[in-house]
C-alpha positions in Angstrom: 25.2 -114.7 20.2 22.2 -116.4 22.2 22.8 -117.3 25.7 20.6 -119.8 28.1 20.2 -118.2 31.8 18.3 -118.5 34.8 17.4 -114.8 35.8 17.2 -114.8 39.8 14.8 -112.3 41.9 16.4 -111.8 45.0 14.6 -111.3 48.1 14.8 -107.3 49.3 13.4 -105.4 52.4 9.4 -105.6 51.0 9.7 -108.8 49.8 10.5 -112.5 50.1 10.2 -116.0 49.5 10.6 -117.3 53.2 9.7 -120.5 52.3 8.3 -123.9 49.8 7.4 -127.0 49.5 4.2 -129.6 49.6 2.9 -127.8 46.4 2.2 -124.4 48.1 4.5 -121.2 49.3 5.0 -119.0 52.5 5.7 -115.2 51.0 6.2 -112.0 52.9 4.6 -108.4 51.7 5.6 -106.1 53.6 4.9 -106.4 57.3 2.3 -109.1 55.8 2.9 -113.0 55.3 0.4 -115.0 52.8 0.9 -118.6 51.6 0.1 -119.5 48.2 -0.6 -123.0 45.9 2.7 -123.5 43.7 2.7 -126.8 41.6 6.3 -126.3 41.1 7.0 -126.3 44.8 7.2 -130.6 44.8 9.9 -130.5 47.4 9.3 -130.8 51.4 9.3 -127.4 53.1 12.5 -126.1 55.5 9.5 -125.5 58.4 6.3 -127.1 59.2 5.7 -123.6 61.2 3.8 -121.3 58.9 2.3 -118.5 60.3 0.8 -116.2 58.0 -2.0 -113.3 57.8 -3.7 -115.1 55.0 -3.9 -118.4 52.4 -5.6 -118.3 48.7 -7.6 -121.3 48.8 -7.6 -123.2 45.3 -10.8 -124.2 43.2 -12.5 -124.9 40.6 -13.0 -122.3 37.3 -16.4 -122.4 38.1 -16.0 -121.3 41.5 -13.8 -118.4 40.3 -10.6 -120.2 41.1 -10.4 -119.8 44.4 -10.8 -117.5 47.2 -9.0 -116.0 50.4 -8.9 -116.4 54.0 -7.8 -113.6 55.2 -7.1 -112.5 58.9 -9.1 -109.3 60.7 -5.4 -107.1 60.4 -4.9 -107.4 56.5 -6.3 -103.8 55.0 -7.5 -103.5 51.5 -4.3 -102.4 50.6 -0.6 -101.4 51.5 1.8 -99.3 50.5 5.3 -101.6 49.1 8.5 -99.7 47.9 11.0 -101.4 45.1 14.7 -100.6 44.8 16.4 -100.3 41.0 19.1 -98.9 39.6 17.1 -95.5 38.9 15.9 -95.2 42.3 13.0 -96.7 44.8 9.8 -96.7 43.6 6.6 -97.3 45.5 3.4 -99.2 44.6 0.3 -100.4 46.3 -0.2 -104.1 47.5 -3.7 -106.1 47.6 -5.0 -109.5 47.8 -7.1 -109.3 44.6 -9.3 -112.9 43.1 -6.4 -113.8 40.8 -4.7 -115.4 43.5 -1.1 -112.6 43.5 -0.9 -109.5 45.0 -1.3 -107.0 42.6 1.9 -107.0 40.9 4.8 -110.0 40.1 8.2 -109.7 42.4 9.7 -112.3 39.9 9.9 -109.7 37.7 12.9 -107.9 40.0 15.5 -109.1 38.4 14.1 -108.0 34.7 13.4 -104.7 35.7 16.7 -104.2 37.0 18.3 -104.8 33.9 16.5 -103.1 31.6 16.5 -100.1 34.2 20.6 -100.0 34.1 20.3 -99.9 29.9 18.0 -96.9 29.5 18.8 -93.6 29.1 17.4 -90.3 29.4 14.9 -89.5 27.1 14.5 -93.5 25.8 10.7 -93.9 24.6 10.3 -97.2 26.2 6.7 -99.7 25.2 5.4 -101.5 28.5 2.4 -103.5 26.8 0.1 -106.1 29.0 1.7 -103.1 31.6 -0.8 -104.4 34.3 -0.4 -101.9 37.6 2.6 -99.9 36.1 5.5 -101.5 38.3 7.6 -102.0 35.2 6.4 -98.2 34.0 7.5 -96.7 36.8 11.1 -98.3 36.9 11.5 -97.3 33.6 10.3 -93.6 33.9 12.3 -93.3 37.3 15.3 -94.5 35.1 14.6 -91.4 32.8 12.3 -93.2 29.9 9.4 -91.6 28.4 7.0 -94.4 28.8 3.8 -95.3 27.2 2.1 -97.9 29.1 -0.8 -100.1 27.6 -3.3 -102.2 29.4 -6.7 -103.7 28.3 -7.8 -103.6 31.6 -9.2 -99.7 32.9 -9.0 -101.1 36.2 -5.6 -102.3 36.0 -4.9 -98.5 34.6 -6.4 -96.8 37.5 -4.5 -98.9 40.0 -1.6 -97.9 37.8 -1.8 -94.2 37.9 -2.0 -94.5 41.9 1.1 -96.3 41.9 2.4 -92.9 39.9 1.0 -90.6 42.8 2.4 -93.1 45.3 5.8 -92.7 43.8 5.5 -89.4 43.3 5.9 -89.6 39.6 2.6 -88.9 38.4 3.9 -85.8 36.3 6.3 -88.3 34.9 6.0 -88.4 31.4 3.7 -91.7 31.1 1.0 -92.1 28.9 -1.7 -94.2 30.1 -3.5 -96.0 27.5 -6.6 -98.7 27.5 -6.2 -100.9 24.3 -6.4 -104.1 23.2 -2.8 -104.9 22.6 -2.7 -106.2 18.9 -4.9 -103.4 18.2 -2.6 -101.0 19.5 0.6 -101.9 18.5 -0.6 -102.6 14.2 -1.9 -98.8 14.4 1.8 -98.3 16.0 3.5 -99.5 13.2 1.4 -97.8 10.5 2.1 -94.3 12.5 6.0 -95.5 12.2 6.1 -95.2 15.7 9.7 -96.2 17.1 11.4 -97.0 20.6 14.2 -97.8 22.7 13.0 -100.3 24.9 9.8 -102.9 25.1 8.5 -104.5 27.6 6.2 -107.1 26.8 4.4 -109.6 29.7 1.7 -111.3 27.9 -1.0 -113.8 29.6 -1.9 -116.9 28.3 -5.6 -115.7 27.6 -7.1 -112.4 27.9 -9.7 -110.0 26.3 -9.4 -106.3 25.1 -11.6 -103.1 26.2 -14.1 -104.7 23.1 -14.1 -108.0 23.5 -11.4 -108.8 21.9 -10.3 -112.5 22.0 -6.3 -113.1 23.4 -4.7 -116.7 22.8 -0.6 -116.6 23.3 -0.2 -119.6 21.5 -1.8 -118.0 18.5 -1.1 -114.6 18.9 2.6 -114.2 20.1 4.3 -114.8 16.5 2.5 -111.6 15.5 3.1 -109.7 18.5 7.0 -110.5 18.3 7.1 -109.4 14.6 5.5 -106.3 15.7 7.6 -105.8 18.3 10.4 -105.8 15.5 8.8 -103.4 13.6 8.7 -101.0 16.6 11.9 -100.9 17.5 14.5 -97.9 16.3 17.8 -98.2 14.6 19.3 -96.8 18.6 17.0 -99.6 20.2 18.7 -101.2 23.2 16.2 -104.1 24.5 13.1 -106.1 24.0 12.3 -108.2 27.1 9.4 -110.9 26.7 8.1 -112.9 29.4 5.8 -115.6 29.6 3.2 -117.2 32.4 1.3 -120.6 32.9 1.9 -122.1 29.8 3.2 -125.2 28.8 5.9 -123.8 26.4 9.9 -124.0 26.9 12.1 -121.6 26.9 14.0 -123.0 24.2 10.9 -122.2 22.0 10.7 -118.8 22.3 14.5 -119.1 21.1 14.4 -119.3 16.9 10.7 -116.7 17.3 13.0 -114.5 19.0 16.2 -114.8 16.9 14.1 -114.9 13.3 12.9 -111.4 14.9 15.7 -109.8 15.9 19.1 -111.5 14.3 19.7 -109.2 11.9 19.8 -106.5 14.5 23.0 -108.2 15.7 23.5 -108.1 19.7 22.8 -110.4 21.8 19.9 -112.9 22.2 19.3 -114.5 26.2 16.6 -116.7 26.8 15.6 -119.7 30.2 13.9 -119.3 33.6 12.9 -116.3 35.9 13.2 -117.7 39.1 12.6 -116.8 43.1 15.1 -117.7 45.6 13.8 -118.9 48.8 14.8 -117.3 51.7 15.2 -120.1 54.0 17.6 -122.5 51.5 18.4 -120.7 49.0 16.9 -122.8 46.2 15.0 -121.7 43.5 11.6 -121.8 42.9 10.6 -121.0 38.5 8.0 -118.6 37.6 7.7 -117.9 34.4 9.7 -118.6 31.1 11.4 -115.1 29.1 13.5 -114.2 26.3 14.8 -110.9 25.5 17.3 -109.3 23.2 19.6 -106.5 23.8 21.6 -104.2 21.1 
């Protein structure tokens, strides 16, 4: 069974999309408010009064893609919390050179969904795991987690977040590796997982300079996912950002890989609900299979 859906992350105590419009968005991250470019916010904002602690000024790739202009009161990093079905987790937010804040808030609804499907002792693989918010939510729900990212800095940040959450001794394997190389080895070893979280970038490089290109490598990625799911697997989540691709294009790809398993497949948009008017700001597309 296949369903077309919009997956909406609602505001929570430490995060909210306050307002949006004219190609920008105003968000609150804990006690701070920031403005960032948002091309999909083509409407007019609800208010002209956007007081903020900082703004990311976009620029060309030659200029490094842009820069932050921050007030003196913004620290290097600050702690935030996220509730989930398995229990609250904590993590560090910071103003990265890549315009985001060290985590992706629109994944909140996705994380809640998968955490509700985890049973204690489940083996969960989080590929392209970045700073580990998804890994920690899975661990809090009782999973044995394998967290993989090509960036040594991101994995170090994920381990810091685990310590901040009191999960420093949780059953999480922290691995720095190229995604496809790791997955191919896992298939050869006969590894199996109850849940997979795949959040690939449009473009990236592995620790030894390996090149990742989404349009080229996504079909192999999904096929490897198929081979890694245990007979009693519960879910596979795939999210795609910053690319001209329809969610409908993900459906046949995932259906061909998972169709024989039965269960259900959802595809669609991910979005964040604006606090001021309730507008939905689209952020990414996704496909997910569940038993």
